[in-house]
N, CA, C, O and CB atoms as a CASP TS submission, in Angstrom:
PFRMAT TS
TARGET T0000
AUTHOR 0000-0000-0000
METHOD Language model
MODEL 1
PARENT N/A
ATOM      1  N   MET     1     -11.073 -22.520  12.986  1.00  0.00           N
ATOM      2  CA  MET     1     -11.332 -21.156  13.122  1.00  0.00           C
ATOM      3  C   MET     1     -10.991 -20.380  14.399  1.00  0.00           C
ATOM      4  O   MET     1     -10.604 -19.212  14.362  1.00  0.00           O
ATOM      5  CB  MET     1     -12.618 -21.021  12.897  1.00  0.00           C
ATOM      6  N   ILE     2     -11.145 -21.053  15.488  1.00  0.00           N
ATOM      7  CA  ILE     2     -10.617 -20.732  16.642  1.00  0.00           C
ATOM      8  C   ILE     2      -9.145 -20.512  16.778  1.00  0.00           C
ATOM      9  O   ILE     2      -8.624 -19.491  17.226  1.00  0.00           O
ATOM     10  CB  ILE     2     -10.991 -21.618  17.432  1.00  0.00           C
ATOM     11  N   ARG     3      -8.574 -21.508  16.371  1.00  0.00           N
ATOM     12  CA  ARG     3      -7.168 -21.475  16.201  1.00  0.00           C
ATOM     13  C   ARG     3      -6.571 -20.353  15.468  1.00  0.00           C
ATOM     14  O   ARG     3      -5.602 -19.732  15.906  1.00  0.00           O
ATOM     15  CB  ARG     3      -6.790 -22.605  15.593  1.00  0.00           C
ATOM     16  N   GLU     4      -7.236 -20.054  14.182  1.00  0.00           N
ATOM     17  CA  GLU     4      -6.730 -18.920  13.308  1.00  0.00           C
ATOM     18  C   GLU     4      -6.920 -17.730  13.944  1.00  0.00           C
ATOM     19  O   GLU     4      -6.012 -16.901  13.884  1.00  0.00           O
ATOM     20  CB  GLU     4      -7.365 -18.828  11.991  1.00  0.00           C
ATOM     21  N   LEU     5      -8.045 -17.450  14.616  1.00  0.00           N
ATOM     22  CA  LEU     5      -8.238 -16.223  15.435  1.00  0.00           C
ATOM     23  C   LEU     5      -7.364 -15.989  16.359  1.00  0.00           C
ATOM     24  O   LEU     5      -6.839 -14.882  16.480  1.00  0.00           O
ATOM     25  CB  LEU     5      -9.369 -16.173  16.051  1.00  0.00           C
ATOM     26  N   TYR     6      -7.083 -17.058  17.171  1.00  0.00           N
ATOM     27  CA  TYR     6      -6.029 -16.709  18.151  1.00  0.00           C
ATOM     28  C   TYR     6      -4.610 -16.598  17.744  1.00  0.00           C
ATOM     29  O   TYR     6      -3.811 -15.922  18.392  1.00  0.00           O
ATOM     30  CB  TYR     6      -6.051 -17.632  19.147  1.00  0.00           C
ATOM     31  N   ASP     7      -4.257 -17.320  16.569  1.00  0.00           N
ATOM     32  CA  ASP     7      -2.968 -16.973  15.970  1.00  0.00           C
ATOM     33  C   ASP     7      -2.703 -15.587  15.401  1.00  0.00           C
ATOM     34  O   ASP     7      -1.588 -15.131  15.145  1.00  0.00           O
ATOM     35  CB  ASP     7      -2.747 -17.859  14.951  1.00  0.00           C
ATOM     36  N   GLN     8      -3.867 -14.979  15.238  1.00  0.00           N
ATOM     37  CA  GLN     8      -4.031 -13.514  14.753  1.00  0.00           C
ATOM     38  C   GLN     8      -4.008 -12.438  15.815  1.00  0.00           C
ATOM     39  O   GLN     8      -4.284 -11.252  15.634  1.00  0.00           O
ATOM     40  CB  GLN     8      -5.348 -13.359  14.026  1.00  0.00           C
ATOM     41  N   GLU     9      -3.626 -13.034  16.992  1.00  0.00           N
ATOM     42  CA  GLU     9      -3.496 -12.419  18.355  1.00  0.00           C
ATOM     43  C   GLU     9      -4.753 -11.864  18.847  1.00  0.00           C
ATOM     44  O   GLU     9      -4.732 -10.839  19.529  1.00  0.00           O
ATOM     45  CB  GLU     9      -2.477 -11.334  18.370  1.00  0.00           C
ATOM     46  N   MET    10      -5.925 -12.497  18.537  1.00  0.00           N
ATOM     47  CA  MET    10      -7.129 -12.014  19.169  1.00  0.00           C
ATOM     48  C   MET    10      -7.262 -12.832  20.356  1.00  0.00           C
ATOM     49  O   MET    10      -7.015 -14.037  20.386  1.00  0.00           O
ATOM     50  CB  MET    10      -8.377 -12.082  18.274  1.00  0.00           C
ATOM     51  N   SER    11      -7.756 -11.970  21.562  1.00  0.00           N
ATOM     52  CA  SER    11      -7.933 -12.622  22.894  1.00  0.00           C
ATOM     53  C   SER    11      -9.015 -13.661  23.001  1.00  0.00           C
ATOM     54  O   SER    11      -9.993 -13.679  22.254  1.00  0.00           O
ATOM     55  CB  SER    11      -8.214 -11.602  23.897  1.00  0.00           C
ATOM     56  N   ILE    12      -8.788 -14.538  23.983  1.00  0.00           N
ATOM     57  CA  ILE    12      -9.647 -15.694  24.302  1.00  0.00           C
ATOM     58  C   ILE    12     -11.030 -15.003  24.467  1.00  0.00           C
ATOM     59  O   ILE    12     -12.008 -15.405  23.836  1.00  0.00           O
ATOM     60  CB  ILE    12      -9.147 -16.550  25.671  1.00  0.00           C
ATOM     61  N   TYR    13     -11.093 -13.939  25.342  1.00  0.00           N
ATOM     62  CA  TYR    13     -12.359 -13.256  25.621  1.00  0.00           C
ATOM     63  C   TYR    13     -13.222 -12.932  24.363  1.00  0.00           C
ATOM     64  O   TYR    13     -14.387 -13.288  24.185  1.00  0.00           O
ATOM     65  CB  TYR    13     -12.057 -11.974  26.356  1.00  0.00           C
ATOM     66  N   GLU    14     -12.348 -12.102  23.416  1.00  0.00           N
ATOM     67  CA  GLU    14     -12.916 -11.780  22.126  1.00  0.00           C
ATOM     68  C   GLU    14     -13.390 -12.858  21.274  1.00  0.00           C
ATOM     69  O   GLU    14     -14.479 -12.771  20.707  1.00  0.00           O
ATOM     70  CB  GLU    14     -12.014 -11.089  21.407  1.00  0.00           C
ATOM     71  N   ILE    15     -12.636 -13.864  21.154  1.00  0.00           N
ATOM     72  CA  ILE    15     -12.924 -15.148  20.480  1.00  0.00           C
ATOM     73  C   ILE    15     -14.365 -15.605  21.026  1.00  0.00           C
ATOM     74  O   ILE    15     -15.346 -15.787  20.305  1.00  0.00           O
ATOM     75  CB  ILE    15     -11.722 -16.287  20.804  1.00  0.00           C
ATOM     76  N   SER    16     -14.327 -15.753  22.358  1.00  0.00           N
ATOM     77  CA  SER    16     -15.568 -16.403  22.971  1.00  0.00           C
ATOM     78  C   SER    16     -16.767 -15.514  22.863  1.00  0.00           C
ATOM     79  O   SER    16     -17.883 -16.028  22.789  1.00  0.00           O
ATOM     80  CB  SER    16     -15.347 -16.746  24.473  1.00  0.00           C
ATOM     81  N   ARG    17     -16.599 -14.123  22.848  1.00  0.00           N
ATOM     82  CA  ARG    17     -17.705 -13.319  22.650  1.00  0.00           C
ATOM     83  C   ARG    17     -18.255 -13.428  21.207  1.00  0.00           C
ATOM     84  O   ARG    17     -19.445 -13.669  21.001  1.00  0.00           O
ATOM     85  CB  ARG    17     -17.346 -11.937  22.990  1.00  0.00           C
ATOM     86  N   ARG    18     -17.415 -13.255  20.280  1.00  0.00           N
ATOM     87  CA  ARG    18     -17.888 -13.321  18.741  1.00  0.00           C
ATOM     88  C   ARG    18     -18.487 -14.699  18.477  1.00  0.00           C
ATOM     89  O   ARG    18     -19.524 -14.777  17.818  1.00  0.00           O
ATOM     90  CB  ARG    18     -16.608 -13.078  17.653  1.00  0.00           C
ATOM     91  N   LEU    19     -17.900 -15.769  18.949  1.00  0.00           N
ATOM     92  CA  LEU    19     -18.458 -17.024  18.608  1.00  0.00           C
ATOM     93  C   LEU    19     -19.555 -17.564  19.463  1.00  0.00           C
ATOM     94  O   LEU    19     -20.071 -18.653  19.212  1.00  0.00           O
ATOM     95  CB  LEU    19     -17.450 -17.941  18.578  1.00  0.00           C
ATOM     96  N   HIS    20     -19.926 -16.805  20.488  1.00  0.00           N
ATOM     97  CA  HIS    20     -20.907 -17.051  21.623  1.00  0.00           C
ATOM     98  C   HIS    20     -20.666 -18.464  22.035  1.00  0.00           C
ATOM     99  O   HIS    20     -21.488 -19.362  21.858  1.00  0.00           O
ATOM    100  CB  HIS    20     -22.470 -16.823  21.201  1.00  0.00           C
ATOM    101  N   ILE    21     -19.378 -18.632  22.651  1.00  0.00           N
ATOM    102  CA  ILE    21     -19.131 -19.845  23.379  1.00  0.00           C
ATOM    103  C   ILE    21     -18.249 -19.507  24.622  1.00  0.00           C
ATOM    104  O   ILE    21     -17.580 -18.474  24.657  1.00  0.00           O
ATOM    105  CB  ILE    21     -18.444 -20.911  22.448  1.00  0.00           C
ATOM    106  N   ASN    22     -18.272 -20.421  25.648  1.00  0.00           N
ATOM    107  CA  ASN    22     -17.641 -20.125  26.859  1.00  0.00           C
ATOM    108  C   ASN    22     -16.095 -19.905  26.557  1.00  0.00           C
ATOM    109  O   ASN    22     -15.456 -20.346  25.601  1.00  0.00           O
ATOM    110  CB  ASN    22     -17.910 -21.279  27.897  1.00  0.00           C
ATOM    111  N   ARG    23     -15.665 -19.130  27.586  1.00  0.00           N
ATOM    112  CA  ARG    23     -14.215 -18.766  27.525  1.00  0.00           C
ATOM    113  C   ARG    23     -13.302 -20.013  27.592  1.00  0.00           C
ATOM    114  O   ARG    23     -12.316 -20.151  26.867  1.00  0.00           O
ATOM    115  CB  ARG    23     -13.855 -17.795  28.702  1.00  0.00           C
ATOM    116  N   LYS    24     -13.669 -20.828  28.432  1.00  0.00           N
ATOM    117  CA  LYS    24     -13.087 -22.062  28.555  1.00  0.00           C
ATOM    118  C   LYS    24     -13.024 -22.989  27.468  1.00  0.00           C
ATOM    119  O   LYS    24     -12.045 -23.702  27.246  1.00  0.00           O
ATOM    120  CB  LYS    24     -13.638 -22.634  29.480  1.00  0.00           C
ATOM    121  N   THR    25     -14.023 -22.975  26.828  1.00  0.00           N
ATOM    122  CA  THR    25     -13.876 -23.743  25.459  1.00  0.00           C
ATOM    123  C   THR    25     -13.167 -23.134  24.458  1.00  0.00           C
ATOM    124  O   THR    25     -12.460 -23.796  23.698  1.00  0.00           O
ATOM    125  CB  THR    25     -15.111 -24.030  24.852  1.00  0.00           C
ATOM    126  N   ALA    26     -13.306 -21.642  24.353  1.00  0.00           N
ATOM    127  CA  ALA    26     -12.432 -21.158  23.216  1.00  0.00           C
ATOM    128  C   ALA    26     -10.926 -21.320  23.668  1.00  0.00           C
ATOM    129  O   ALA    26     -10.058 -21.474  22.809  1.00  0.00           O
ATOM    130  CB  ALA    26     -12.769 -19.567  22.834  1.00  0.00           C
ATOM    131  N   ARG    27     -10.595 -21.284  25.093  1.00  0.00           N
ATOM    132  CA  ARG    27      -9.112 -21.481  25.282  1.00  0.00           C
ATOM    133  C   ARG    27      -8.727 -22.855  25.047  1.00  0.00           C
ATOM    134  O   ARG    27      -7.575 -23.084  24.680  1.00  0.00           O
ATOM    135  CB  ARG    27      -8.656 -21.097  26.660  1.00  0.00           C
ATOM    136  N   LYS    28      -9.611 -23.863  25.226  1.00  0.00           N
ATOM    137  CA  LYS    28      -9.232 -25.138  25.028  1.00  0.00           C
ATOM    138  C   LYS    28      -9.027 -25.471  23.607  1.00  0.00           C
ATOM    139  O   LYS    28      -8.192 -26.332  23.331  1.00  0.00           O
ATOM    140  CB  LYS    28     -10.145 -25.972  25.605  1.00  0.00           C
ATOM    141  N   TYR    29      -9.693 -24.889  22.680  1.00  0.00           N
ATOM    142  CA  TYR    29      -9.449 -25.206  21.172  1.00  0.00           C
ATOM    143  C   TYR    29      -8.517 -24.270  20.810  1.00  0.00           C
ATOM    144  O   TYR    29      -7.788 -24.628  19.885  1.00  0.00           O
ATOM    145  CB  TYR    29     -10.704 -25.123  20.206  1.00  0.00           C
ATOM    146  N   ALA    30      -8.314 -23.135  21.280  1.00  0.00           N
ATOM    147  CA  ALA    30      -7.208 -22.174  20.867  1.00  0.00           C
ATOM    148  C   ALA    30      -5.805 -22.609  21.056  1.00  0.00           C
ATOM    149  O   ALA    30      -4.909 -22.321  20.263  1.00  0.00           O
ATOM    150  CB  ALA    30      -7.339 -20.932  21.598  1.00  0.00           C
ATOM    151  N   LYS    31      -5.617 -23.410  22.278  1.00  0.00           N
ATOM    152  CA  LYS    31      -4.401 -23.879  22.763  1.00  0.00           C
ATOM    153  C   LYS    31      -4.138 -25.248  22.344  1.00  0.00           C
ATOM    154  O   LYS    31      -2.995 -25.669  22.522  1.00  0.00           O
ATOM    155  CB  LYS    31      -4.353 -23.775  24.163  1.00  0.00           C
ATOM    156  N   SER    32      -5.010 -26.016  21.815  1.00  0.00           N
ATOM    157  CA  SER    32      -4.892 -27.422  21.465  1.00  0.00           C
ATOM    158  C   SER    32      -4.036 -27.426  20.144  1.00  0.00           C
ATOM    159  O   SER    32      -4.065 -26.597  19.235  1.00  0.00           O
ATOM    160  CB  SER    32      -6.369 -28.136  21.278  1.00  0.00           C
ATOM    161  N   LYS    33      -3.232 -28.613  20.266  1.00  0.00           N
ATOM    162  CA  LYS    33      -2.295 -28.815  18.993  1.00  0.00           C
ATOM    163  C   LYS    33      -2.968 -29.783  17.993  1.00  0.00           C
ATOM    164  O   LYS    33      -2.435 -29.972  16.899  1.00  0.00           O
ATOM    165  CB  LYS    33      -0.798 -29.453  19.419  1.00  0.00           C
ATOM    166  N   GLU    34      -4.081 -30.380  18.317  1.00  0.00           N
ATOM    167  CA  GLU    34      -4.790 -31.143  17.512  1.00  0.00           C
ATOM    168  C   GLU    34      -6.126 -30.589  17.039  1.00  0.00           C
ATOM    169  O   GLU    34      -6.721 -29.756  17.724  1.00  0.00           O
ATOM    170  CB  GLU    34      -4.940 -32.307  18.134  1.00  0.00           C
ATOM    171  N   ILE    35      -6.601 -31.024  15.905  1.00  0.00           N
ATOM    172  CA  ILE    35      -7.832 -30.509  15.538  1.00  0.00           C
ATOM    173  C   ILE    35      -8.895 -31.239  16.169  1.00  0.00           C
ATOM    174  O   ILE    35      -8.934 -32.468  16.102  1.00  0.00           O
ATOM    175  CB  ILE    35      -7.989 -30.502  14.147  1.00  0.00           C
ATOM    176  N   PRO    36      -9.910 -30.447  16.883  1.00  0.00           N
ATOM    177  CA  PRO    36     -10.773 -31.187  17.758  1.00  0.00           C
ATOM    178  C   PRO    36     -11.912 -31.905  16.916  1.00  0.00           C
ATOM    179  O   PRO    36     -12.323 -31.376  15.884  1.00  0.00           O
ATOM    180  CB  PRO    36     -11.378 -30.216  18.841  1.00  0.00           C
ATOM    181  N   ARG    37     -12.376 -33.016  17.331  1.00  0.00           N
ATOM    182  CA  ARG    37     -13.435 -33.959  16.545  1.00  0.00           C
ATOM    183  C   ARG    37     -14.511 -33.210  16.095  1.00  0.00           C
ATOM    184  O   ARG    37     -14.947 -33.407  14.961  1.00  0.00           O
ATOM    185  CB  ARG    37     -14.046 -35.116  17.396  1.00  0.00           C
ATOM    186  N   CYS    38     -15.079 -32.244  16.944  1.00  0.00           N
ATOM    187  CA  CYS    38     -16.362 -31.510  16.338  1.00  0.00           C
ATOM    188  C   CYS    38     -15.753 -30.593  15.108  1.00  0.00           C
ATOM    189  O   CYS    38     -16.526 -30.344  14.183  1.00  0.00           O
ATOM    190  CB  CYS    38     -17.218 -30.453  17.604  1.00  0.00           C
ATOM    191  N   HIS    39     -14.510 -30.119  15.052  1.00  0.00           N
ATOM    192  CA  HIS    39     -13.980 -29.336  13.981  1.00  0.00           C
ATOM    193  C   HIS    39     -14.035 -30.126  12.753  1.00  0.00           C
ATOM    194  O   HIS    39     -14.407 -29.602  11.703  1.00  0.00           O
ATOM    195  CB  HIS    39     -12.597 -28.877  14.255  1.00  0.00           C
ATOM    196  N   GLU    40     -13.651 -31.483  12.823  1.00  0.00           N
ATOM    197  CA  GLU    40     -13.560 -32.382  11.608  1.00  0.00           C
ATOM    198  C   GLU    40     -14.988 -32.306  10.990  1.00  0.00           C
ATOM    199  O   GLU    40     -15.136 -32.237   9.770  1.00  0.00           O
ATOM    200  CB  GLU    40     -13.114 -33.977  11.997  1.00  0.00           C
ATOM    201  N   LYS    41     -16.140 -32.323  11.947  1.00  0.00           N
ATOM    202  CA  LYS    41     -17.424 -32.518  11.337  1.00  0.00           C
ATOM    203  C   LYS    41     -17.786 -31.066  10.705  1.00  0.00           C
ATOM    204  O   LYS    41     -18.738 -31.007   9.927  1.00  0.00           O
ATOM    205  CB  LYS    41     -18.546 -33.071  12.460  1.00  0.00           C
ATOM    206  N   GLY    42     -17.143 -30.040  10.980  1.00  0.00           N
ATOM    207  CA  GLY    42     -17.641 -28.601  10.465  1.00  0.00           C
ATOM    208  C   GLY    42     -18.395 -27.825  11.503  1.00  0.00           C
ATOM    209  O   GLY    42     -18.960 -26.788  11.155  1.00  0.00           O
ATOM    210  N   ILE    43     -18.448 -28.196  12.636  1.00  0.00           N
ATOM    211  CA  ILE    43     -19.282 -27.563  13.725  1.00  0.00           C
ATOM    212  C   ILE    43     -18.673 -26.095  13.962  1.00  0.00           C
ATOM    213  O   ILE    43     -19.311 -25.042  13.931  1.00  0.00           O
ATOM    214  CB  ILE    43     -19.240 -28.499  15.153  1.00  0.00           C
ATOM    215  N   LEU    44     -17.409 -26.242  14.186  1.00  0.00           N
ATOM    216  CA  LEU    44     -16.674 -24.988  14.590  1.00  0.00           C
ATOM    217  C   LEU    44     -16.342 -23.980  13.422  1.00  0.00           C
ATOM    218  O   LEU    44     -16.090 -22.786  13.589  1.00  0.00           O
ATOM    219  CB  LEU    44     -15.343 -25.399  15.262  1.00  0.00           C
ATOM    220  N   THR    45     -16.380 -24.657  12.186  1.00  0.00           N
ATOM    221  CA  THR    45     -15.994 -23.848  11.109  1.00  0.00           C
ATOM    222  C   THR    45     -17.122 -23.075  10.487  1.00  0.00           C
ATOM    223  O   THR    45     -16.935 -22.093   9.769  1.00  0.00           O
ATOM    224  CB  THR    45     -15.358 -24.654  10.129  1.00  0.00           C
ATOM    225  N   THR    46     -18.300 -23.562  10.797  1.00  0.00           N
ATOM    226  CA  THR    46     -19.466 -22.747  10.288  1.00  0.00           C
ATOM    227  C   THR    46     -19.959 -21.541  10.870  1.00  0.00           C
ATOM    228  O   THR    46     -20.643 -20.669  10.335  1.00  0.00           O
ATOM    229  CB  THR    46     -20.495 -23.477  10.269  1.00  0.00           C
ATOM    230  N   ILE    47     -19.454 -21.616  12.222  1.00  0.00           N
ATOM    231  CA  ILE    47     -19.972 -20.293  12.988  1.00  0.00           C
ATOM    232  C   ILE    47     -18.966 -19.076  12.676  1.00  0.00           C
ATOM    233  O   ILE    47     -17.746 -19.129  12.832  1.00  0.00           O
ATOM    234  CB  ILE    47     -20.027 -20.554  14.736  1.00  0.00           C
ATOM    235  N   THR    48     -19.675 -18.003  12.221  1.00  0.00           N
ATOM    236  CA  THR    48     -18.956 -16.833  11.759  1.00  0.00           C
ATOM    237  C   THR    48     -19.439 -15.597  12.590  1.00  0.00           C
ATOM    238  O   THR    48     -18.963 -14.483  12.373  1.00  0.00           O
ATOM    239  CB  THR    48     -19.186 -16.617  10.200  1.00  0.00           C
TER
END
């Protein structure tokens, strides 16, 4: 979900604000090329 928002040109700040996560965490997942382990478990996909 974070990667999709980032690909739609949403800022890291806006992503972190909407998902209630730290900016560094949002940046980490937005810029990663691999799917994070917690994403595989559905943690980041269930947050809307």
